[in-house]
C-alpha positions in Angstrom: -57.4 -234.1 -22.9 -56.7 -237.3 -24.7 -58.9 -240.4 -24.1 -55.8 -242.4 -23.0 -55.5 -240.1 -20.0 -58.4 -241.9 -18.4 -57.0 -245.4 -18.5 -57.7 -247.8 -15.7 -61.3 -246.7 -14.9 -63.3 -249.4 -13.1 -66.8 -250.1 -14.7 -69.8 -249.7 -12.4 -70.6 -253.4 -12.4 -67.5 -253.9 -10.4 -68.5 -251.3 -7.9 -71.3 -253.8 -7.1 -70.0 -257.2 -7.9 -73.3 -259.1 -7.2 -75.0 -257.1 -10.0 -74.1 -256.6 -13.6 -77.2 -254.4 -14.4 -77.0 -250.7 -15.2 -76.1 -248.5 -12.2 -79.2 -247.3 -10.4 -79.2 -244.7 -7.6 -82.4 -243.5 -6.0 -83.6 -241.6 -2.9 -84.8 -238.2 -1.8 -83.4 -234.9 -2.9 -82.6 -234.2 0.8 -82.3 -236.1 4.0 -85.1 -234.6 6.0 -85.5 -237.0 9.0 -84.5 -240.5 10.1 -88.1 -241.7 9.5 -88.2 -240.3 5.9 -84.9 -242.0 5.0 -85.8 -245.3 6.6 -89.2 -245.3 4.9 -87.9 -244.6 1.4 -85.0 -247.0 1.8 -87.3 -249.8 2.8 -89.4 -249.2 -0.3 -86.4 -249.0 -2.6 -84.8 -252.1 -1.2 -87.9 -254.1 -2.1 -87.3 -253.4 -5.8 -84.1 -255.3 -5.6 -82.8 -252.9 -8.3 -81.3 -249.9 -6.5 -77.5 -250.1 -5.9 -77.1 -246.9 -3.8 -79.5 -244.9 -1.7 -79.0 -241.2 -2.4 -79.8 -238.2 -0.2 -78.6 -234.6 -0.1 -76.9 -233.6 3.2 -75.6 -230.2 2.2 -77.8 -228.4 -0.3 -76.2 -225.7 -2.4 -79.3 -223.4 -2.6 -79.4 -220.2 -4.6 -81.3 -218.2 -1.9 -79.5 -218.0 1.5 -82.8 -218.3 3.5 -83.9 -221.5 1.8 -83.4 -225.0 3.2 -79.7 -225.8 3.3 -79.8 -229.4 4.4 -79.2 -230.9 7.9 -75.4 -231.4 7.4 -73.5 -233.8 9.6 -76.7 -234.7 11.6 -78.1 -236.1 8.3 -75.0 -238.2 7.8 -75.8 -240.0 11.1 -79.3 -240.8 9.7 -77.8 -242.2 6.5 -75.4 -244.3 8.5 -78.3 -245.7 10.6 -80.2 -246.6 7.4 -77.2 -248.4 6.0 -76.8 -250.4 9.1 -80.5 -251.3 9.2 -81.1 -252.1 5.6 -77.7 -252.9 4.2 -78.1 -250.4 1.4 -75.0 -248.5 0.3 -75.4 -244.8 0.8 -74.4 -241.8 -1.3 -74.5 -238.0 -1.1 -73.2 -234.8 -2.7 -70.0 -233.2 -1.5 -69.1 -229.6 -2.3 -65.9 -229.0 -0.3 -62.9 -230.7 1.3 -64.7 -230.7 4.6 -67.7 -232.4 3.2 -65.5 -235.2 1.9 -63.9 -235.8 5.3 -67.2 -235.9 7.1 -68.8 -238.2 4.5 -65.9 -240.6 4.7 -66.1 -240.5 8.5 -69.7 -241.7 8.4 -69.0 -244.5 6.0 -70.6 -243.0 2.8 -70.1 -245.5 0.0 -70.3 -243.1 -3.0 -70.2 -239.3 -3.5 -71.1 -237.1 -6.3 -70.0 -233.5 -7.1 -72.7 -231.0 -8.1 -72.9 -228.7 -11.1 -71.9 -225.6 -9.3 -68.9 -227.2 -7.7 -67.7 -228.7 -11.0 -67.4 -225.2 -12.4 -64.9 -224.2 -9.7 -61.4 -225.6 -10.4 -60.1 -224.7 -7.0 -62.9 -226.5 -5.2 -62.5 -229.5 -7.5 -58.8 -229.7 -6.8 -59.3 -229.6 -3.1 -62.0 -232.3 -3.3 -59.7 -234.4 -5.4 -56.9 -234.1 -2.9 -59.3 -235.0 0.0 -60.3 -238.2 -1.9 -56.8 -239.2 -2.7 -56.1 -242.7 -1.5 -59.8 -243.7 -1.2 -61.6 -246.4 -3.2 -65.1 -245.1 -3.3 -66.9 -244.3 -6.5 -67.1 -240.6 -7.4 -69.6 -239.2 -9.9 -69.2 -235.8 -11.6 -72.2 -233.8 -12.7 -72.0 -231.7 -15.8 -71.4 -227.9 -15.1 -74.4 -225.6 -15.4 -73.1 -224.2 -18.7 -72.8 -226.5 -21.7 -69.0 -226.6 -21.5 -67.5 -230.0 -22.3 -64.0 -228.9 -21.5 -65.0 -227.8 -17.9 -66.7 -231.2 -17.4 -63.6 -233.1 -18.6 -61.3 -231.0 -16.5 -63.1 -231.8 -13.3 -63.0 -235.5 -14.2 -59.3 -235.4 -14.9 -58.5 -233.8 -11.6 -60.0 -236.8 -9.9 -58.2 -239.2 -12.2 -54.9 -237.4 -11.6 -54.9 -238.2 -7.9 -55.3 -241.9 -8.5 -59.1 -242.3 -8.4 -60.4 -245.0 -10.8 -64.0 -245.5 -9.8 -65.1 -242.3 -11.6 -68.3 -241.6 -13.5 -70.2 -238.7 -15.0 -73.8 -237.5 -14.4 -75.8 -235.8 -17.1 -78.2 -233.5 -15.2 -79.0 -231.0 -18.0 -77.8 -227.5 -18.6 -79.0 -224.0 -17.7 -80.9 -222.1 -20.4 -82.3 -218.6 -20.4 -85.4 -219.4 -22.5 -88.6 -220.9 -21.4 -89.0 -224.7 -21.8 -90.9 -227.7 -20.3 -87.5 -228.8 -18.9 -85.9 -227.4 -15.7 -82.5 -228.0 -17.3 -82.1 -228.5 -21.0 -80.9 -232.0 -22.1 -78.6 -231.0 -24.9 -78.1 -234.8 -25.4 -75.3 -234.2 -27.8 -72.8 -233.1 -25.2 -73.0 -236.1 -22.9 -73.0 -238.4 -25.9 -69.8 -236.6 -27.1 -68.3 -237.3 -23.7 -69.3 -241.0 -24.0 -67.8 -241.3 -27.5 -64.6 -239.6 -26.5 -64.1 -241.7 -23.3 -65.8 -245.1 -23.9 -64.5 -246.4 -20.6 -66.1 -243.6 -18.6 -69.5 -244.4 -17.2 -72.1 -241.7 -17.9 -75.4 -241.9 -16.2 -78.6 -239.8 -16.6 -80.3 -237.7 -14.0 -83.9 -237.4 -15.3 -85.1 -235.6 -12.2 -83.0 -232.5 -12.6 -83.4 -232.4 -16.4 -87.2 -232.6 -16.0 -88.0 -230.6 -13.0 -91.4 -232.2 -13.3 -92.2 -235.7 -12.0 -94.5 -236.2 -15.0 -91.6 -236.0 -17.4 -89.1 -238.0 -15.4 -90.0 -241.5 -16.8 -89.8 -240.2 -20.4 -86.4 -238.6 -19.9 -85.2 -241.7 -18.1 -86.3 -243.9 -20.9 -84.6 -241.6 -23.4 -81.4 -241.9 -21.5 -81.6 -245.6 -21.4 -82.4 -245.8 -25.1 -79.4 -243.6 -25.9 -77.1 -246.0 -24.1 -76.4 -244.3 -20.8 -74.9 -246.5 -18.1 -77.5 -245.9 -15.5 -79.8 -243.5 -13.7 -79.9 -241.3 -10.6 -83.5 -240.6 -9.7 -85.1 -238.6 -6.8 -87.7 -240.6 -4.8 -89.5 -239.3 -1.7 -92.2 -241.0 0.4 -94.3 -237.8 0.2 -93.0 -235.5 -2.6 -95.5 -232.8 -2.0 -94.1 -232.3 1.5 -90.4 -232.3 0.4 -88.2 -229.5 1.7 -86.5 -229.2 -1.6 -87.3 -229.9 -5.3 -90.8 -231.2 -4.5 -92.0 -231.0 -8.1 -89.5 -233.4 -9.5 -89.4 -236.2 -7.0 -91.3 -239.5 -7.5 -93.2 -241.5 -5.0 -91.9 -245.1 -4.4 -94.8 -246.4 -6.4 -94.1 -244.0 -9.3 -90.5 -245.1 -9.2 -91.5 -248.8 -9.6 -93.7 -247.7 -12.6 -90.6 -246.0 -14.0 -88.6 -249.2 -13.8 -91.4 -251.1 -15.6 -91.5 -248.4 -18.3 -87.7 -248.4 -19.0 -87.7 -252.2 -19.0 -90.6 -252.3 -21.5 -89.9 -253.7 -25.0 -92.4 -251.4 -26.7 -90.9 -248.0 -27.7 -92.2 -244.8 -26.1 -93.3 -243.8 -29.5 -95.9 -246.6 -29.4 -96.7 -246.5 -25.7 -96.9 -242.8 -24.9 -96.8 -241.0 -28.3 -98.3 -237.7 -27.1 -95.9 -237.3 -24.2 -92.8 -238.2 -26.2 -93.9 -235.9 -29.0 -94.2 -233.0 -26.5 -90.8 -233.7 -25.1 -89.1 -233.8 -28.6 -91.0 -230.7 -29.7 -89.8 -228.9 -26.6 -86.2 -229.8 -27.5 -86.8 -228.5 -31.0 -88.2 -225.2 -29.5 -84.9 -224.8 -27.5 -82.9 -225.3 -30.7 -85.0 -222.8 -32.6 -84.5 -220.2 -29.8 -80.8 -220.8 -30.1 -80.8 -220.4 -33.9 -82.8 -217.2 -33.6 -80.5 -215.8 -30.9 -77.5 -216.6 -33.1 -79.0 -215.1 -36.2 -79.9 -211.9 -34.4 -76.4 -211.5 -33.1 -75.0 -212.3 -36.5 -77.1 -209.6 -38.1 -76.0 -207.1 -35.5 -72.4 -207.9 -36.3 -73.2 -207.4 -40.0 -74.3 -203.8 -39.2 -71.0 -203.1 -37.4 -69.1 -204.6 -40.3 -71.0 -202.3 -42.7 -69.8 -199.3 -40.6 -66.2 -200.4 -40.8 -66.5 -201.0 -44.6 -68.0 -197.6 -45.1 -65.1 -195.9 -43.2 -62.6 -197.8 -45.4 -64.5 -197.2 -48.7 -64.9 -200.9 -49.2 -67.8 -202.5 -51.2 -70.4 -204.4 -49.2 -70.0 -207.6 -51.2 -66.6 -209.2 -50.5 -66.7 -212.3 -52.7 -63.4 -213.8 -51.6 -64.3 -213.6 -48.0 -67.8 -215.0 -48.6 -66.4 -218.0 -50.5 -64.1 -218.7 -47.6 -67.0 -218.5 -45.1 -69.2 -220.8 -47.3 -66.4 -223.4 -47.6 -65.7 -223.4 -43.9 -69.4 -223.8 -42.8 -70.0 -226.4 -45.4 -67.1 -228.5 -44.3 -68.0 -228.1 -40.6 -71.6 -228.9 -41.3 -70.8 -232.0 -43.2 -68.7 -233.3 -40.3 -71.8 -232.8 -38.1 -73.9 -234.9 -40.4 -75.6 -232.1 -42.4 -76.0 -232.2 -46.2 -73.8 -229.8 -48.1 -76.6 -228.6 -50.3 -78.8 -227.7 -47.3 -75.9 -225.8 -45.7 -75.1 -223.8 -48.8 -78.8 -222.9 -49.4 -79.2 -221.8 -45.8 -76.1 -219.7 -45.6 -76.7 -218.1 -49.0 -80.0 -217.0 -47.6 -78.3 -215.6 -44.5 -75.7 -213.9 -46.6 -78.3 -212.3 -48.8 -80.1 -210.9 -45.8 -76.8 -209.7 -44.3 -75.9 -207.8 -47.5 -79.4 -206.3 -47.5 -79.0 -205.1 -43.9 -75.6 -203.6 -44.7 -76.9 -201.8 -47.8 -79.8 -200.3 -45.8 -77.5 -199.1 -43.1 -75.0 -197.6 -45.6 -77.9 -195.7 -47.2 -78.6 -194.0 -43.9 -75.0 -193.0 -43.3 
C-alpha cells in the first residue's frame, strides 16, 4: 500500500478544534456501573486535558466465563455521563452490530481491537457500517507483529471514505516471559509513522505494560518517540475492577502521569532504575528472538547436511556462502548496522553451521 493511498486524513487537533495538544483518551477498561463512570469522568474532566472518555462496553475475553461487558446497557451509562459532564465518549467495536448500537447512543469515537483487526471479514463489515459517518476511528495493531495486516485494516476504513482515522500501538503478543504484558517492538509503529506521516499514531501504555507501575514510563517513552497521543486506562478503584485490574491507574496516578510526561527532565535522570529495567527487558526480548532464530537456523543446517550427503555435495559451498554474506550485509547496512559487525557475526554463525553439518555427516 502506497502512502498516497491515505490522502485526506484529518489530524487529531481538528477532531477537537478547541485544543491543539496531543490526543489524550482516558477512562476505565470496562464500563461497570453508572456511578463508576460518573466518578472517573468527573476526575478526568478536572485535569482539563482529556479529549475523550473511554470505556469498554463489549469485552472480547479469551475465557467464555469471564466478564464480557454490560453491552447496550453500558452505552446508556456512557450517554448519561456525556450529557452530565459534556465529555465526548469512546468505546471499542468488534462487529457491525456494535457500530450501529454505538452510533445510536451518540458515541463520539470508536476504536477497533487487536483481535478484530486481524479478521479482514470483520474489518470490512465494520468499515461498511461506518461508511458515511464522520466520527474518528482508531485501529489497534494486531496481536502479531504484522505491519501489512495493520495497514490493511486501516485501508479498509479509508476506502469507504473515512478520513478521521488513527492507529493505536498497544504492543504485540510474545511467547517468552517479560515484564511487559504485550511487547512494545517500537520499531513497527515507528515504521508505520514513517510510511504514513499524515496518519496519527497514539500509544496505549496500559496494554503494553499490563502493570500500573510501568504505565508512566511506557507513556513517557511513547511521547518522547513522537507518538501523537495516549490512551490510558483509569479506574476510580483499580483493585476492584472487573477486567484488567493490574494495569489501570487511579485518577491521582493519572495526574502524576501527566506531570511526568510533561517534565523537562529526562526519565534517565528522574527514574534511572525504572527506565533501565524497562530497556533491559526489551533487550531480553530481542535476545530471546535471536536465540530462537539461531536455534531454528542450526536445525535447518542439519537438514541441509542430509540433503548434501544424499547428493554427494561438499559441506562448504563457497559461492552460496558469499551470496548469503553479501545479502545479509546489504540488508543489515540498510537497517543501520555496521558491515564489519555483520560479517563478523555471520562468519561465526557460518563456522558453527559447518561444524554442525560435519558432525552430522560423520554419524551418517
